[in-house]
N, C-alpha and C positions, 0 to 999 in steps of 0.2 A: 650465777642464775636462776631461778627457778623457772618450776616447769613452765609456768605462765608465761612467763619473760622470755622461757624460749618458743614458746607458742606463738607469742607476737611478734615474735623476732623473726620467726618462718614465713609465719603470713605476711609480712611488709617488704619480703625478698622476693621479687615479680620473679616470677616464673618465667620461663622463653617466651612464648604467647607475647605475657603482658610487656615485658622487653621491647619486643618487636612493636607497640602498641605506645611505648612511651615516646615522646617526642622530643624528649633531650637526646634520647642514645641515638639507636638504628632509622632514626626517620628518614631522617639523607637516601639513606640505600632505598627504600620501600619508591621514595618521590622518585629518583631515577630511573628505579623501572617500571613506575605507573608511568613514566614520561616516556621511558623505552618503547614502553609494549603499546603505548599510542600511538606513535610515527608508525611502527615495525607493523599494525596490526592495522592501522591506518593505510599506509600502502598494501597491504594484501588486501583487504577489502577491494580498494581501488580500482588495484587487478582484476581482482572476479568478477567485480560488476563492468569494469570495462572486457572484458574477455565474455563474459553472460550477454552483453550487448551485440558484440561481434559475430556471436552463437545466433543469435538473434536475426542479424541481417543474413546470413549465410544458409540458413534454413527459409525465411521468407523468399530468398531469391528464388533457392532451389525449389521450392514449391509454387510459390505463386508468381515469379519473373517478378518482383517488385521488394524495393526496400525501405521500409518507412522511415518516416521525419514528420519534421512543420507543415512542413508543403502537402506533402504524401501521406495522409493519419492512417489509411487502411490499405485494401484490397483493389479498391473501385473502378479501375479501370481495366482490373485482370476479368479473361472469362466466366461467366458466372458456372458452367458447367467445373473448368478449374478452380472455380472456388469451391464448388460440392468435393471434391475429387479431394483437393488439399486437408479439408476438414477432418476427412471419411477418413484417409490414412492414418493423419495425427492421431484421431481418436484408438485405432487399431494398434499401433501402434505403442502409445502412452498404455493402454487396457492392458498390455502384455507387459512391458514393464513394470507399472505397478503392481500386478501381480505377483508377478516371480518377484520383486524385492518384498512386498505385505508377508508373503508365504513359505519364501525361501531363503528369505534374510534376514539379518538383525534387522528390528524396526527403527526407524529412524524419525525421534521426538521431535516436538516443536521448537519453536525457538523459545517459548514462553518456559515447556519441561525443561531444553536446555538451560536457562536463565536458571531453574531450582537443581541444578545438579544434574540432570539425566547429561548421559554422555553420544554425543553425534558420531558413530562410523562416519569413519573417512569417506572408503569409496562408495557406501550405500548413498553416502548424504550429497556425491558429486550427481552421483546417478541420477539419485530423486530431483534433484534440482536443475539437471541437465533437460528429466524429462516435462519438467514441469515448462521452460521456456520452448523446447521443442512444440510441447503442444498450444501454445499459444499462437507461436509463430506460423502454425500450420493455420487458426484459424480456429481452436477451441476458443469460448467464451468463458474465459475467466482473469482472473489479475494476474501479472507475474512479480509484485513485487514480495511476495513471499520467496520467493527461488533468491536472489541476492542476499534476503535478510538470515534464511538457512546456512547458505553457503558463510557470511561473515560469522553468524553463530559459533559453526563448524569451526572456524578458524579462531576464534574467540578459546574454543574448549581444547587447543592444540595448541598453541599457544600457553596457557597457562599450563595445563600440565608438563611441558616442556623446561618451564622456566619460570616457575614458581620457588624454586630456592635462592631466587636472585633475590629477597627479598620481598615478594609480593605475601600477603597474607591469605589465609584462605577465602576471607571476609570478597579478598577482590575477585575472584572466578566471576561469581554471576554481573561484575562490574563491568569487566573487560568482557562477558559474552555479548551481552543487550548492548554494552557501546559496538562491538563490534558488528552487532544484527543492524544497529541501527546505520552505521559506515558500511554497511553492503547498501540497504538502501539510497544513501546517501551519491554514492558512487554513480549510479543506474539513472538516477533520477536527476542529478546535478543538482542538491539542494542540501546543506551542508545544516540549515535550522532542521530542515524536518527529520532528518537522521536522526537529530541530537535529541529531539520532542520524543520521536517513537520509544527510543533507549531509556530516557527519563520520564515519563509522561506515562506510559503505557506500560513499557516491562517494569522496570522499578518503581515507578510509584515513589522516587526521593528525588528531591532537587538540592543536597549539599553542596557543599565548593567542591567538592571531590567529583562528586558523581556528573557534574556540568562540567568539568573542567575538561575529563580525559572523554565525555562524550561528544562533546562538542571540538576537541582537538583531533579526537579521531576521525569523525564523521565530513571537518574540514578538508583533510588529508585527502579523506578517499573521495573526495569531489575533484577535488585537483588533479588525483592522480586518474579517478574516470573519467573524466572531461578530456584531458590529454589524451586518451584511448578513443573516445568516440567523437568528442566536442561540447562544446559550452552551450550550443544554442538553446534556446526554450523548449519545453515538451510541446506547449500548448501555443499557437499565434493568435495573439487578441490584438485588437485594435488600440489606439492611443488618441481617443477624446478622453477629456481630464472629468472626473468623477466628481456631481456636483450633489443637492441637497435632494433631488428625484431619487439618487443610489438610497437615499436613508431611506423616506418611504418607502421604498421598494423594497427596502430589507424587511422594515416592519411584516409587511405581507410575504414575504418568499420564507421570511426564518423560521414562523410554525410550521407552516406548511413541508418544508423543509426536514424539518424534526419529524415530522407524520410520516415524509417517504421514506427518510433514512429509518427511523422506526422500526418500521414494516418492515422494510428490506435487509436490516439486520436480523429479524423475527424469522422468515424465511430460510436466510443463507444458515442461522444458527439450526434448523431443525433440517435443513440438507444434511448440516454437518455430522448431524445426531445422529441419522437414516441412511448416511453412506454406505453405499457398497465398499467393503472388503474383499470378500472372498472372491470365488469363482465367478459367481456373476456380473464382476465387475466385463468378462474380457467380453459380451453382449449387451450390456446397456451404455457403457462409455459409450463405442462404436453407434451406438440406436441414437441415444444424444448427439451423437458428432454429425450422424446422418441427419436427423432432425435438424442443427445449428445450421449445416450446408444448404439445404433444402430452402431455408427462412433467408438462407443469406444469398442464395440465386436473386433474390428479390431484392432483399436490404443487405448489404454486404456491411454494413455498420455493424449489424451483431456481431459480428467475427475479432476476435483476439480480445483485447482486453480493455476498449470501449473510446480508447484513444480518437481513433474515427467518430462516434458518434456525440462526444464530446463536443471533437473540434469544430464538426457540423453544426452543433447549436453556437458555440461561439465564434464561428464565422458568419453567421446571420448578418446580412447587412440590409437596414433599414431604408438604404436606398433602393432596393432590390424589388420590397415588398409593396405591394399595393395595394391599399387599402380601400379600392372602386367596391361597395355596397356591401364591402368585409369578406367576400370568396375567399380571396386568395390567401388570408389571413386566417380563414378560419379553414382552408384546406391543409397549410403549415401547422395549423395547432394539432388538425387531425392527424396529421404525417409524423409529425414528432411524438404525437402521445401513443402511435402504432409502431414505433421504430424502440420506445422506453419498454414499451412493455415486451415487446420479443427480446429485447436487451435483456431486461428482469430474468422472463422466464426460461433463457437459452441457459445466463449464470446459473440459477438455483438449480436445476436438472443438473447442466454438466459438477456441479460438488454431489448432489445427492447419487448422479454416477459413479462416482467414486476419484473424480477427479482432485488432484490438490494443486491449492493455489490460492489468489488474495482475491480479497470484494472490496479491494478500495478503489482501483481505477476503474472498474466496472458502477462503484458510488457517486465517482464526479460526472460519468457518464450522465446517471440517470439526475443526478441532482442540475446540472447542466440542459438536458433538458428540461426540467420542470420550470428554471429560470427562462428559458427560451419560451415556451407555453406561456406564462404569466404574465413576462415582456409583449408576446404579439397581440395576447387578452386585453392586456393595456391601452396598446396602439389604436383601438379598438374606439375609447372613450376618452382618453386622455394622453398628454402630451407624457412620451414615458421615458425609459432611459434606454440608451444603444444597446440592441440585443445581445453583444457580447458580454456586460458588464453585468445584465441583468442574468445569464449563464454561467458566469464566475462566482457570483454570489448567492445560487441555488446550488453550484457544486460545491463550494465549502462546506455551506451551511448541511446539502444533503453527508457529505463524507463527515462532518462532524457526529454527527446523529448516528450515522451507520458504523463506524468506529470508538466511538463514545470516545474521543481525542479532541476537542474543541480546538487547543495549542497545534497541533500538530495537523491538522486540518488547513488552518487558517495562514498555518505557514506554510503549510505545502501549496497552496494554492498562490501565493504571490512568489514562490520560488518558481514552479515549474511554467507561470506563467510569463515571470519578471515584470509583475504588478509595479506601479510607484506607489509611494508612500498616502496619497492621498485615497489610496482603497483601503487604509485599512478600519476606520470608519464603517465603512457601511460593510463588511464584508466581518467586523466584529459582532456588529449589531446583529448581522443574522445569525451569524456562530453561537451568540449565546443566547437567545430567542431558540434557533433549533436543539439546543444543546438540553434546555430545560423541558422545551418541549416531551422533547423523545426521550428524557430520562421518566416523566410522566410517565406515560405509554408505556414503555418496560418494565416498570416497576408495575402494574397496572395490569398486563399482560400476566408477568409472572405471578403475582398471587391469585389471577383467576385459575394458574393452569396449575397453583399449590392446594385451592381448594376442591378443583376436580380430580 
């Protein structure tokens, strides 16, 4: 055989990596490895999320004497002084822990960085995650959804490092880390589709069959396990009235306005993250913001925590209890909810700026629910409207889509956390689509303006 033929023969012979990628050869071992990883990581992420939920309950009971749930979404019945002291203590403890972690220990990367290959050190990640839950449970104004995602991503990275010889490819590591992060999300909010779409839409931006199967399977297992530990009830309590054509008309108005609100909130939180305190200043800045939050919470307890209490207040607004006599009660409620929303946004942005780690997902839901309730209240003065809870849910989904730039995840998250019926899909989808379009235009314009300056 001549040299050219030998070269061609050599090049046609599959390498070890190529052989593993050949469907006719060791494809089945990889399939079984992915299946095993999906089940095991789903169980581990579900257990992790369930334990984090129980930890939240323990801290809430210890510091404020209550445990949140659909019927008791926030510390509304807790004495004002106790609310103040709780969030202040949480800010002091979190500030010390995060200063030590960020300056004396190995850095904990973000979930997005972990998907790209960064290693999440185990004990540092565990402490980081527990501190986030602790701050929210004591009343800090920030989302808690990042904690279970980070725990899941860490578990995915550890599992791949221990088991990659079972037949997994190197390219499977980002998939398992992203799917496990989504599964952690699913296990704490009992939302398998939301966890799946977080992995597919947000982290991987890929929707091939393998990606969808692994993410969906892992999130489903995590939901079963997490729900078995904490319970399967809806995260928010909503009404039971059927959605009507009025909801579609409302979505035409609420969608663009929610897009503007979500884009503005995203820009503010992005600024806070870019300017976030990481050095010694966190030791006084985070307690100072916690004290501000606590002082506001002595009057407006809905600003505490991840926003569940504020969103539930908007979703629980009952049209039968709103008097439209001369519009005075309606305008008072509009002003009240506007005040709640403004303070929630301020406390959340400054909590992030002061050095706190956490999410903006549930705060976005709270702000969107407030916007939806305000719009429904205003409409009730002039036109027959829709049930206030439906308006709040539509506003929440649309604002979440804009702030997270993830329309599918936002749409299905509200379905799952509110246990909505199928007819809700039409108005929510319309509002989310309009919101996503408006927010994209605004964010691109703001980026262009900032680049010019």
